[in-house]
C-alpha positions in Angstrom: 180.7 107.7 108.6 182.2 105.2 111.1 180.2 104.1 114.1 182.9 105.7 116.3 182.5 109.1 114.6 178.7 108.7 114.9 179.0 108.0 118.6 181.1 111.2 119.1 178.6 113.2 117.3 175.8 111.7 119.4 177.8 112.6 122.5 178.0 116.2 121.4 174.3 116.3 120.6 173.5 114.8 124.0 175.6 117.5 125.7 173.9 120.2 123.7 170.5 118.8 124.7 171.2 120.2 128.2 171.6 123.7 126.8 167.9 124.2 126.1 167.2 127.4 124.1 170.9 128.4 124.5 171.8 125.7 122.0 171.0 128.2 119.2 173.9 130.3 120.5 176.2 127.3 120.1 175.2 127.0 116.4 175.6 130.7 115.9 179.0 130.7 117.6 180.2 127.8 115.4 179.1 129.6 112.3 180.8 132.8 113.3 184.0 130.9 114.1 184.1 129.5 110.6 183.6 133.0 109.2 186.4 134.3 111.4 188.8 131.7 110.1 188.0 132.5 106.5 188.7 136.1 107.2 192.0 135.0 108.8 193.1 133.6 105.4 192.6 136.8 103.6 195.9 138.4 104.8 197.8 135.5 103.4 196.2 136.1 100.0 197.0 139.8 100.3 200.7 138.8 101.0 200.7 136.9 97.7 199.3 139.8 95.9 201.9 142.1 97.4 204.8 139.8 96.5 203.4 139.4 92.9 203.2 143.1 92.3 206.6 143.8 93.9 208.4 141.1 92.0 206.7 142.1 88.7 208.1 145.7 88.9 211.4 145.0 90.7 213.5 146.9 91.3 211.3 149.9 90.6 209.2 149.3 93.8 207.3 152.6 93.6 205.4 151.3 90.5 203.5 148.8 92.7 200.7 151.2 93.4 198.2 148.8 95.0 200.5 147.6 97.9 198.9 150.0 100.4 195.4 148.9 99.3 196.4 145.2 99.9 197.8 146.2 103.3 194.6 147.9 104.4 192.5 145.0 103.1 194.7 142.6 105.1 194.4 144.8 108.2 190.6 145.1 107.9 190.2 141.3 107.4 192.5 140.6 110.4 190.5 143.0 112.7 187.2 141.7 111.3 188.3 138.2 112.0 189.2 139.0 115.6 185.9 140.7 116.2 183.9 137.9 114.6 185.8 135.3 116.6 185.2 137.3 119.8 181.5 137.3 119.1 181.7 133.6 118.4 183.3 132.8 121.7 180.8 135.0 123.5 178.0 132.9 122.1 179.6 129.6 122.8 180.6 130.6 126.3 177.1 131.7 127.2 175.8 128.4 125.9 178.5 126.4 127.7 178.0 128.0 131.1 174.2 127.4 130.8 174.8 123.8 129.7 177.1 123.1 132.7 174.6 124.8 135.0 171.8 122.7 133.6 173.8 119.5 133.9 174.4 120.2 137.6 170.7 121.2 138.2 169.3 118.2 136.4 171.8 115.9 138.0 170.9 117.1 141.5 167.2 116.9 140.6 167.7 113.3 139.5 169.6 112.4 142.6 166.8 113.9 144.7 164.6 111.2 143.2 167.1 108.4 143.9 166.4 106.0 146.8 168.5 106.9 149.9 170.2 103.5 149.7 171.9 104.6 146.5 174.1 107.0 148.5 175.3 104.2 150.7 177.0 102.5 147.8 178.0 105.7 146.0 180.4 108.0 148.0 179.7 111.7 148.0 183.2 112.4 146.6 182.6 110.1 143.6 179.2 111.6 142.9 180.6 115.2 143.1 183.5 114.3 140.8 181.2 112.7 138.3 178.6 115.5 138.3 180.4 118.7 139.1 183.8 117.9 137.7 182.3 116.4 134.5 180.1 119.4 134.0 183.1 121.7 134.3 185.0 119.7 131.7 182.1 120.1 129.2 182.7 123.9 129.3 186.0 123.5 127.4 184.4 121.5 124.7 181.3 123.7 124.3 182.9 127.1 124.8 186.1 126.5 122.7 186.4 123.2 121.0 183.1 123.1 119.0 183.8 126.6 117.7 187.3 125.6 116.9 186.1 122.5 115.1 184.1 124.5 112.6 186.9 127.1 112.5 189.5 124.4 111.8 187.4 122.9 109.1 187.0 126.4 107.5 190.7 127.0 107.9 191.6 123.7 106.2 189.2 124.3 103.3 190.7 127.8 102.9 194.2 126.3 103.2 193.5 123.7 100.5 192.1 126.4 98.2 195.2 128.6 98.7 197.6 125.6 98.5 196.4 124.5 95.2 195.2 127.7 93.5 198.8 129.0 92.9 201.0 126.0 92.6 199.5 122.6 93.4 203.0 120.9 93.6 204.2 123.2 96.3 200.8 123.0 98.0 201.0 119.1 98.0 204.5 119.3 99.5 203.1 121.5 102.4 200.1 119.2 102.8 202.3 116.2 103.1 203.5 117.4 106.5 199.9 117.8 107.6 199.0 114.3 106.5 201.9 112.8 108.5 201.0 114.9 111.6 197.3 113.8 111.4 198.4 110.1 111.2 200.6 110.6 114.3 197.8 112.2 116.2 195.4 109.4 115.2 197.9 106.9 116.5 198.2 108.8 119.8 194.4 109.1 120.4 193.0 106.0 118.8 193.3 102.2 119.1 194.5 100.8 122.4 195.3 104.3 123.6 191.6 105.2 123.7 191.1 102.4 126.2 194.2 103.6 128.1 192.6 107.1 128.4 189.3 105.5 129.7 191.3 103.6 132.3 193.1 106.8 133.2 189.7 108.5 133.7 188.5 105.6 135.9 191.7 105.9 138.0 191.0 109.6 138.4 187.4 108.9 139.6 188.6 106.3 142.0 191.3 108.5 143.5 188.7 111.2 144.1 186.5 108.6 145.9 189.2 107.2 148.2 190.6 110.7 148.7 187.4 111.8 150.3 187.3 108.7 152.5 190.9 109.4 153.6 190.1 113.0 154.5 187.2 111.9 156.6 189.5 109.4 158.3 192.2 111.9 159.3 191.0 112.1 162.9 191.6 108.3 163.2 195.0 108.7 161.6 196.0 111.4 164.1 194.7 109.5 167.1 196.6 106.4 166.4 199.7 108.1 164.9 199.4 106.4 161.6 200.6 107.5 158.2 199.0 107.6 154.8 200.3 104.0 154.2 197.7 102.8 156.8 195.1 103.7 154.2 196.0 100.9 151.8 193.2 101.8 149.3 194.3 105.4 149.1 198.0 104.4 148.6 197.1 101.9 145.9 194.8 104.5 144.2 197.7 107.0 144.1 200.1 104.5 142.7 197.6 103.3 140.1 196.7 106.8 139.0 200.4 107.7 138.7 201.2 104.5 136.7 198.3 105.0 134.3 199.2 108.7 133.8 202.9 107.8 133.1 201.9 105.0 130.8 199.8 107.3 128.7 201.9 110.4 128.6 205.4 108.9 128.5 204.7 105.6 126.8 201.8 105.7 124.4 202.0 109.4 123.5 205.8 110.1 123.4 206.7 108.7 119.9 203.5 109.9 118.1 203.8 113.4 119.7 207.4 113.6 118.8 206.6 112.8 115.1 203.7 115.2 115.2 205.8 118.1 116.4 208.7 117.3 114.1 206.7 117.3 110.9 204.4 120.2 111.7 207.3 122.5 112.7 209.4 121.3 109.7 206.8 121.8 106.9 209.2 124.1 105.2 211.6 121.2 104.8 209.1 119.5 102.4 208.8 122.7 100.4 212.5 123.1 99.5 212.9 119.8 97.6 209.6 120.5 95.7 210.9 124.0 94.8 214.2 122.6 93.5 212.3 120.2 91.3 210.0 122.9 89.9 212.7 125.7 89.4 214.2 124.3 86.1 210.8 124.2 84.4 210.0 127.7 85.6 213.2 129.0 84.1 212.5 127.4 80.8 208.9 128.7 80.6 210.0 132.3 81.4 207.8 132.4 84.5 210.6 132.5 87.1 209.1 135.6 88.7 205.8 133.8 89.3 207.8 130.8 90.7 209.6 133.0 93.2 206.3 134.7 94.1 204.7 131.3 94.8 207.7 130.0 96.7 207.8 133.0 98.9 204.1 132.7 99.6 204.3 129.0 100.5 207.3 129.6 102.7 205.2 132.1 104.7 202.1 130.0 104.5 203.7 126.8 105.8 204.1 128.5 109.2 200.4 128.3 109.8 200.2 124.6 109.3 201.4 123.9 112.8 198.8 126.2 114.2 196.0 124.4 112.2 197.2 121.0 113.3 197.5 122.1 116.9 193.8 123.1 116.7 193.0 119.6 115.4 194.9 118.0 118.3 193.1 120.1 120.9 189.8 119.4 119.1 190.4 115.7 119.3 191.4 116.0 123.0 188.2 118.0 123.7 186.1 115.4 122.0 187.6 112.6 124.1 187.1 114.7 127.2 183.5 115.2 126.3 182.9 111.5 125.8 184.5 110.7 129.1 182.6 113.5 130.8 179.3 112.4 129.4 180.0 108.8 130.5 180.4 110.1 134.1 177.4 112.4 133.8 175.4 109.4 132.6 176.6 107.5 135.7 174.7 110.0 137.8 171.7 110.3 135.4 171.3 106.5 135.3 170.9 106.3 139.1 167.7 104.4 139.9 164.7 106.6 140.8 161.7 106.0 143.0 158.6 105.4 141.0 155.6 107.5 141.8 152.2 105.8 141.5 149.7 107.5 139.3 147.0 107.1 141.9 148.7 106.9 145.3 147.0 105.1 148.2 146.9 106.1 151.8 147.6 103.7 154.7 144.7 102.7 156.9 146.8 102.5 160.1 150.4 102.1 161.2 150.7 98.4 160.7 154.0 97.2 159.1 154.0 93.9 157.3 156.7 92.0 155.4 155.1 89.6 152.9 157.6 87.0 151.5 160.2 89.8 151.1 163.4 89.1 149.2 166.1 91.6 148.3 169.5 91.5 146.6 172.0 94.3 146.3 173.3 95.2 142.9 176.3 93.1 142.1 175.8 90.7 145.0 175.7 87.0 144.4 173.5 86.1 147.4 170.3 87.8 148.6 170.5 90.1 151.6 166.9 88.9 152.5 165.2 85.8 151.3 161.4 85.2 151.8 161.1 87.1 155.1 157.6 87.5 156.5 156.5 89.2 159.7 153.9 91.7 160.9 154.1 94.6 163.4 150.7 95.7 164.7 149.9 99.3 165.6 151.5 100.1 168.9 153.7 97.0 168.9 157.5 96.9 169.3 159.2 94.4 167.0 162.9 93.8 167.4 165.2 92.6 164.7 168.2 90.7 166.1 170.7 88.3 164.8 174.4 88.0 163.7 176.1 90.8 161.8 175.3 90.7 158.2 172.0 88.8 158.8 169.9 91.5 157.0 168.5 93.6 160.0 169.4 97.0 158.6 168.4 96.0 155.1 165.0 94.9 156.3 164.5 98.3 158.1 165.7 100.2 155.1 163.0 98.6 152.9 160.2 100.2 155.0 160.8 103.8 153.9 162.0 102.6 150.4 165.6 103.3 150.8 165.6 100.3 148.4 162.8 98.6 146.6 162.3 94.9 147.2 163.2 92.4 144.5 160.5 90.0 145.6 157.4 90.1 147.8 156.0 93.3 149.3 156.4 95.6 152.2 153.1 97.1 153.4 152.3 100.0 155.6 148.7 100.2 156.8 147.7 97.5 154.3 149.1 99.4 151.4 152.2 98.4 149.4 154.8 101.1 150.0 155.3 101.3 146.2 151.7 102.4 145.9 152.1 105.2 148.3 153.3 108.8 147.6 157.0 108.8 148.7 156.4 112.0 150.6 153.4 110.5 152.4 155.5 107.4 153.2 158.3 109.5 154.6 155.8 111.4 156.8 154.7 108.0 158.2 158.2 107.0 159.4 160.7 108.5 161.8 164.3 107.2 161.9 167.0 107.1 164.5 170.2 105.6 163.3 173.3 104.6 165.2 175.4 107.4 163.6 173.1 110.4 163.2 174.6 113.5 161.6 173.7 116.9 162.7 173.9 119.9 160.3 176.1 122.9 160.6 173.3 124.9 162.1 171.7 125.8 165.4 170.1 123.1 167.6 166.8 124.8 166.8 167.3 124.3 163.0 168.7 120.8 163.4 165.6 119.6 165.3 163.2 121.7 163.2 164.5 119.9 160.1 161.9 117.1 160.9 159.0 119.6 160.7 160.0 123.0 159.3 156.7 124.6 160.3 157.2 123.7 164.0 157.2 126.6 166.5 160.1 127.3 168.9 158.0 126.1 171.8 157.3 122.8 170.0 161.0 122.3 169.4 161.8 123.0 173.1 159.1 120.4 174.1 160.7 117.8 171.8 164.1 118.6 173.3 162.7 118.2 176.8 161.1 114.9 175.9 164.5 113.7 174.5 166.2 114.5 177.8 168.3 117.3 176.3 167.8 119.8 179.2 171.4 119.3 180.4 172.8 119.9 176.9 170.9 123.2 176.5 171.9 124.4 180.0 175.6 124.2 179.3 175.6 125.7 175.9 176.3 129.5 175.6 173.2 130.3 173.5 171.0 127.4 174.4 168.8 126.3 171.6 170.3 128.9 169.3 173.9 127.5 169.7 175.6 126.8 166.4 176.8 123.2 165.9 179.7 122.0 163.8 182.6 123.9 162.2 183.4 127.1 164.2 180.6 126.1 166.5 180.0 123.7 169.4 180.7 120.0 169.2 178.5 117.5 171.0 179.5 114.0 172.2 178.1 110.9 170.4 175.4 110.4 173.0 174.4 114.0 173.1 174.1 114.0 169.3 171.9 111.0 169.6 169.5 112.7 172.0 169.3 115.7 169.7 168.4 113.3 166.8 165.8 111.7 169.1 164.3 115.2 169.6 164.1 115.5 165.8 162.2 112.2 165.6 159.9 113.1 168.5 159.1 116.4 166.8 158.2 114.6 163.5 155.5 112.7 165.4 155.4 109.9 162.9 153.2 106.8 163.7 156.1 104.4 162.7 159.5 104.6 164.3 162.6 102.8 163.1 165.5 102.5 165.6 168.7 101.2 164.1 171.1 100.5 167.0 170.3 103.9 168.5 172.3 103.4 171.7 175.4 101.9 170.0 177.8 104.8 170.7 176.3 106.1 174.0 178.0 105.9 177.3 176.1 104.5 180.3 174.9 108.0 181.4 173.7 108.9 178.0 172.1 105.5 177.4 169.9 106.0 180.5 168.7 109.3 179.2 168.2 107.9 175.7 166.1 105.0 177.1 163.9 107.6 178.8 163.5 109.5 175.5 162.6 106.2 173.9 159.6 105.9 176.2 158.2 109.2 174.8 159.2 108.5 171.2 157.7 105.0 171.0 154.5 105.6 173.0 151.5 104.5 171.0 153.6 103.9 167.9 154.7 101.0 165.8 158.4 100.5 166.5 160.9 98.5 164.4 164.0 98.2 166.6 167.4 96.8 165.5 169.6 95.9 168.4 172.8 94.0 169.2 172.4 94.6 173.0 169.8 92.0 173.7 169.0 93.6 177.0 167.2 96.4 175.1 164.8 94.0 173.4 163.7 91.8 176.3 160.4 93.6 176.6 159.7 93.7 172.9 156.3 92.4 171.8 157.9 90.3 169.1 161.5 89.4 168.2 162.5 88.4 164.7 165.9 86.6 164.5 167.5 87.2 161.1 170.3 84.9 160.0 171.9 84.9 156.6 168.9 86.9 155.2 166.2 84.5 156.5 163.9 84.7 159.5 165.3 81.9 161.6 163.0 82.4 164.6 160.3 84.7 165.9 158.5 85.1 169.2 158.8 86.9 172.6 162.0 86.8 174.6 160.8 84.1 176.9 159.5 81.9 174.1 162.8 82.1 172.2 164.9 81.4 175.2 162.8 78.3 175.9 163.1 77.2 172.3 166.9 76.8 172.7 167.7 78.0 169.2 169.9 80.7 167.8 168.4 83.4 170.0 169.0 81.4 173.1 172.6 80.9 172.3 173.0 84.6 171.5 171.3 85.4 174.9 173.7 83.1 176.7 176.7 84.7 175.0 175.4 88.2 175.8 175.1 87.4 179.5 178.5 85.9 179.6 180.0 88.9 177.9 178.1 91.2 180.3 179.6 89.3 183.3 183.1 89.5 182.0 185.5 91.5 184.2 189.2 92.0 185.0 190.2 90.8 188.5 192.6 92.6 190.8 195.3 90.0 189.8 194.9 91.2 186.2 193.3 88.0 185.0 190.2 88.2 182.8 187.1 86.5 184.2 
């Protein structure tokens, strides 16, 4: 057995491993399918018997007394084959549906264990296509193709027996068409075409990913009156997908498929020359009636060769789809998972400390963080500032283990975050990002997501502390107003305040603020700053900010540049030092003083 065949078998066994106890139904269905195909050959044998008896008594047809018995036998075998094949498909379909369901469930369970940072680099559309789409593709293989594989094998064995049991020379002539057809299909599915199919599948995955991004960007397209061509990646993905599909279907497959169809549909053409060569010897031997019987049988029998070969083609296609589907499923199942310590430790307090931390994203050549160290004491506010791409958001994401460090350690309360129970760690940290997303649910449920057991009164207190009173007063159902599709939409600043209420309700001792006022207008920013006072009181705060005015009163400022801690200290200390922070502060003040004069000149 070749390594390629072994790999395909391993792929099938891997898929069947998801079926659990239902795998037995797959084996049963495969066995029943083989039995059904054997029963399907019986009518052809009965045809030969009928022709033999009729030719033997011609023209006195009434002397062929067993014709009706052969007919009923053929009918019983045909009906029995249909019923057995139906039972086979019932078994394989039940197993296939359970397998696809288990793939989705296990995939989702695995993704639930993946670090949250994994979803930043893997778009939801791509993950959905890999998991849901691939799981759906396995249904064809497991529900039909596997049963048809066994059925096709049984059919071919039966065909070979029937081909050579009556007249091996005519049987060989019919088989020649099958050999040529199989060679054509191998050329179509193997060699460089296998890589072409893999490239086609990658293009399909990529177009799903960029298609999702395009749909999400439609509001921008409408606002600026752009077209699809403004989304260069989407356009290129469409063209690449179209080109690869055309190359495979019209280029690589056209000639082999033409040869395949020509020879399978013209199997009778091979039979006629063989019959002409055999006829003289049949006349001399006095067995011309037997020769005519055999020729008539093979003429009828050759018609099923195309059906059998079509089954082989669909079987090969199904196996290739299974291999590609399994590769995409493995792309989800191979996602990194958070490790759970055997004996988790609990933090002593809400201190946050970076100890010589380094981190590099997968596929990146340079580290996002390199040997960064700082400490935030309980109740302190530590601000992370610096140029874009300096590593601020990366540093903040390492605290709740959105990613795991590649060097050094991040500690909470004197305990390495890797040694903490992930649920305990998440309970220790509250987040407010610059682009918070609210669920399609009521404001009550959106805020309560931080602490599901919270009472209605506690949610209202959190909303009040987040300065959301004006939001509730203008909504038709107040706290019970549905947000999102077919509901009410809030502005960016209003959404941010609802997200702050969620963080306040969580009541975590550590708060991470990632540019929380980035999209707020001046009025909302004032209210958000008031909410910050409640949220950060008595807590350890890690604040990421580009507006340097928001970090002037921070207890400590860490300046990150190109992944390294370039400076640290208070605002006044850093301004006096005259380094990178001082230059950023000067640029910030200059930008804040910029205005347009009445003459239309920028100042």
